[in-house]
Backbone as CSV, one residue per row, in Angstrom:
resi,resn,N_x,N_y,N_z,CA_x,CA_y,CA_z,C_x,C_y,C_z
1,UNK,14.993,-50.957,-19.364,14.073,-51.547,-20.321,13.349,-52.704,-19.625
2,UNK,12.018,-52.763,-19.779,11.279,-53.843,-19.123,11.470,-55.162,-19.874
3,UNK,11.103,-56.270,-19.231,11.361,-57.591,-19.793,10.674,-57.801,-21.143
4,UNK,9.439,-57.316,-21.297,8.734,-57.488,-22.562,9.454,-56.727,-23.680
5,UNK,9.941,-55.537,-23.401,10.686,-54.763,-24.403,11.991,-55.462,-24.771
6,UNK,12.642,-56.082,-23.801,13.874,-56.837,-24.068,13.568,-58.011,-24.992
7,UNK,12.496,-58.741,-24.708,12.114,-59.875,-25.557,11.867,-59.401,-26.984
8,UNK,11.137,-58.306,-27.140,10.846,-57.785,-28.481,12.133,-57.372,-29.204
9,UNK,13.047,-56.735,-28.496,14.320,-56.334,-29.110,15.140,-57.555,-29.519
10,UNK,15.130,-58.590,-28.693,15.877,-59.809,-29.025,15.217,-60.578,-30.164
11,UNK,13.893,-60.536,-30.248,13.207,-61.150,-31.390,13.674,-60.484,-32.682
12,UNK,13.736,-59.159,-32.674,14.186,-58.429,-33.854,15.641,-58.773,-34.182
13,UNK,16.468,-58.858,-33.170,17.886,-59.179,-33.384,18.049,-60.567,-34.007
14,UNK,17.222,-61.541,-33.578,17.353,-62.888,-34.143,16.847,-62.968,-35.579
15,UNK,16.035,-62.011,-36.000,15.641,-61.959,-37.416,16.849,-61.607,-38.277
16,UNK,17.712,-60.750,-37.737,18.912,-60.310,-38.454,20.015,-61.363,-38.370
17,UNK,20.014,-62.151,-37.304,21.010,-63.204,-37.072,20.289,-64.558,-36.992
18,UNK,19.857,-65.112,-38.137,19.027,-66.318,-38.104,19.739,-67.587,-37.633
19,UNK,21.043,-67.554,-37.480,21.771,-68.736,-36.992,22.027,-68.664,-35.488
20,UNK,21.339,-67.766,-34.803,21.502,-67.620,-33.357,20.181,-67.904,-32.650
21,UNK,20.282,-68.499,-31.482,19.130,-68.767,-30.624,19.411,-68.097,-29.287
22,UNK,18.425,-67.404,-28.766,18.543,-66.775,-27.451,17.755,-67.618,-26.450
23,UNK,18.388,-67.907,-25.319,17.679,-68.583,-24.235,17.645,-67.628,-23.047
24,UNK,16.434,-67.328,-22.599,16.246,-66.469,-21.429,15.708,-67.321,-20.294
25,UNK,16.239,-67.079,-19.114,15.771,-67.811,-17.931,15.396,-66.826,-16.845
26,UNK,14.451,-67.245,-16.040,14.005,-66.410,-14.930,13.006,-67.166,-14.088
27,UNK,12.058,-66.410,-13.532,11.055,-66.968,-12.634,9.682,-66.405,-12.989
28,UNK,8.654,-67.241,-12.807,7.259,-66.796,-12.808,6.775,-67.108,-11.412
29,UNK,6.704,-66.058,-10.621,6.447,-66.205,-9.181,7.514,-67.118,-8.594
30,UNK,7.199,-68.342,-8.175,8.204,-69.240,-7.583,8.629,-70.364,-8.524
31,UNK,8.207,-70.317,-9.783,8.507,-71.391,-10.724,9.600,-70.968,-11.705
32,UNK,10.474,-71.892,-12.105,11.470,-71.578,-13.133,10.777,-71.294,-14.471
33,UNK,11.357,-70.390,-15.231,10.817,-70.002,-16.534,11.944,-70.012,-17.555
34,UNK,11.672,-70.539,-18.763,12.653,-70.531,-19.841,11.950,-70.153,-21.136
35,UNK,12.605,-69.271,-21.900,12.074,-68.803,-23.174,13.171,-68.924,-24.223
36,UNK,12.826,-69.493,-25.382,13.751,-69.566,-26.510,13.278,-68.613,-27.589
37,UNK,14.222,-67.897,-28.198,13.917,-66.979,-29.293,14.771,-67.387,-30.486
38,UNK,14.109,-67.636,-31.634,14.797,-68.098,-32.833,14.102,-67.502,-34.049
39,UNK,14.877,-66.820,-34.880,14.369,-66.224,-36.121,13.150,-65.336,-35.899
40,UNK,13.177,-64.593,-34.808,12.125,-63.623,-34.537,10.921,-64.144,-33.786
41,UNK,10.932,-65.411,-33.405,9.793,-65.992,-32.706,10.211,-66.489,-31.330
42,UNK,9.316,-66.326,-30.360,9.576,-66.744,-28.983,8.653,-67.883,-28.598
43,UNK,9.194,-68.797,-27.800,8.385,-69.886,-27.282,8.926,-70.296,-25.914
44,UNK,8.027,-70.449,-24.980,8.421,-70.892,-23.649,8.528,-72.409,-23.628
45,UNK,9.565,-72.906,-22.991,9.718,-74.355,-22.830,9.129,-74.835,-21.509
46,UNK,8.704,-73.901,-20.659,8.222,-74.265,-19.332,6.778,-73.865,-19.065
47,UNK,6.228,-72.964,-19.873,4.868,-72.468,-19.665,4.159,-72.357,-21.020
48,UNK,2.841,-72.480,-21.030,2.120,-72.343,-22.297,2.263,-70.924,-22.859
49,UNK,2.277,-70.828,-24.183,2.287,-69.521,-24.841,1.035,-69.414,-25.704
50,UNK,0.540,-68.195,-25.847,-0.663,-67.962,-26.631,-0.371,-68.136,-28.111
51,UNK,-1.360,-68.576,-28.865,-1.223,-68.709,-30.303,-1.228,-67.333,-30.966
52,UNK,-1.804,-66.349,-30.298,-1.897,-64.983,-30.820,-0.513,-64.336,-30.824
53,UNK,0.030,-63.988,-32.007,1.371,-63.401,-32.052,1.463,-62.019,-31.413
54,UNK,0.323,-61.372,-31.175,0.332,-60.061,-30.531,0.293,-60.154,-29.002
55,UNK,0.039,-61.349,-28.479,-0.012,-61.539,-27.025,1.407,-61.710,-26.486
56,UNK,1.620,-61.253,-25.274,2.921,-61.397,-24.638,3.243,-62.866,-24.380
57,UNK,4.494,-63.235,-24.599,4.931,-64.606,-24.301,5.356,-64.743,-22.848
58,UNK,5.369,-63.627,-22.137,5.759,-63.645,-20.728,4.513,-63.701,-19.853
59,UNK,4.352,-64.769,-19.072,3.222,-64.810,-18.146,3.321,-63.661,-17.132
60,UNK,2.183,-63.252,-16.622,2.180,-62.204,-15.606,3.025,-62.648,-14.420
61,UNK,3.853,-61.746,-13.909,4.721,-62.054,-12.775,6.086,-62.591,-13.172
62,UNK,6.420,-62.564,-14.465,7.716,-63.077,-14.924,8.826,-62.077,-14.656
63,UNK,9.950,-62.567,-14.171,11.161,-61.754,-14.075,12.285,-62.546,-14.740
64,UNK,12.938,-61.913,-15.704,14.041,-62.546,-16.428,15.357,-62.110,-15.814
65,UNK,16.275,-63.058,-15.603,17.531,-62.677,-14.970,18.777,-63.252,-15.649
66,UNK,18.596,-64.079,-16.679,19.775,-64.689,-17.295,19.528,-64.910,-18.782
67,UNK,20.574,-64.662,-19.589,20.470,-64.859,-21.034,21.692,-65.619,-21.538
68,UNK,21.462,-66.411,-22.573,22.551,-67.110,-23.268,22.313,-66.980,-24.762
69,UNK,23.393,-66.896,-25.509,23.337,-66.898,-26.957,23.877,-68.239,-27.429
70,UNK,23.079,-68.945,-28.227,23.417,-70.287,-28.676,23.535,-70.333,-30.192
71,UNK,24.306,-71.286,-30.687,24.381,-71.528,-32.126,23.113,-72.252,-32.550
72,UNK,22.461,-71.775,-33.583,21.256,-72.417,-34.082,21.536,-73.144,-35.375
73,UNK,20.697,-74.052,-35.753,19.572,-74.534,-34.959,20.058,-75.382,-33.788
74,UNK,19.217,-75.496,-32.773,19.595,-76.219,-31.560,19.670,-77.723,-31.811
75,UNK,20.637,-78.334,-31.180,20.771,-79.780,-31.163,20.972,-80.171,-29.702
76,UNK,19.978,-80.811,-29.086,20.082,-81.133,-27.658,21.335,-81.911,-27.284
77,UNK,21.835,-82.734,-28.195,23.011,-83.534,-27.859,24.322,-82.788,-28.093
78,UNK,24.250,-81.640,-28.765,25.478,-80.925,-29.128,25.243,-79.411,-29.069
79,UNK,24.794,-78.935,-27.932,24.484,-77.517,-27.760,25.768,-76.685,-27.721
80,UNK,25.783,-75.589,-28.487,26.947,-74.711,-28.543,26.566,-73.351,-27.964
81,UNK,27.122,-73.018,-26.791,26.871,-71.734,-26.154,27.926,-70.750,-26.653
82,UNK,27.474,-69.680,-27.294,28.377,-68.670,-27.847,28.672,-67.548,-26.865
83,UNK,27.714,-67.244,-25.991,27.898,-66.183,-24.988,26.948,-66.422,-23.826
84,UNK,27.425,-66.083,-22.635,26.589,-66.194,-21.445,26.949,-67.424,-20.631
85,UNK,26.247,-67.588,-19.553,25.121,-66.780,-19.110,25.548,-65.373,-18.689
86,UNK,24.620,-64.443,-18.895,24.847,-63.031,-18.593,23.522,-62.398,-18.219
87,UNK,23.553,-61.198,-17.629,22.301,-60.493,-17.380,21.562,-60.266,-18.705
88,UNK,20.264,-60.346,-18.668,19.442,-60.278,-19.872,19.749,-59.055,-20.730
89,UNK,19.839,-57.883,-20.137,20.085,-56.656,-20.906,21.445,-56.661,-21.599
90,UNK,22.402,-57.409,-21.084,23.728,-57.458,-21.701,23.687,-58.081,-23.097
91,UNK,22.687,-58.907,-23.358,22.597,-59.538,-24.669,22.126,-58.552,-25.742
92,UNK,21.670,-57.397,-25.342,21.270,-56.365,-26.304,22.493,-55.667,-26.920
93,UNK,23.656,-55.829,-26.312,24.878,-55.209,-26.796,25.389,-55.996,-28.002
94,UNK,25.575,-55.322,-29.120,25.977,-55.974,-30.368,27.267,-56.787,-30.224
95,UNK,28.186,-56.335,-29.407,29.472,-57.041,-29.245,29.275,-58.475,-28.709
96,UNK,28.177,-58.746,-28.045,27.914,-60.085,-27.515,27.365,-61.032,-28.561
97,UNK,27.125,-60.543,-29.769,26.557,-61.383,-30.838,27.637,-61.893,-31.732
């Protein structure tokens, strides 16, 4: 499954599990990339994202290599990691939720 399809599948999964946040990490060419997914919506913390909900949130050249499942909503001072880090596709497995 390509990275964009994984993001879309995880967006759908977070709609069903609204108390979970997915953090994906990878690279855009030589730069670090981070994407958060919460309640069906994705937002990059490292790169601009388009306002258009139909546009990809992944900049061209993005490769995702790590995923974490977090307790939502996020609290920077008290982050709770429920699963991961793991390969991105592993987070698609229901047992990891």
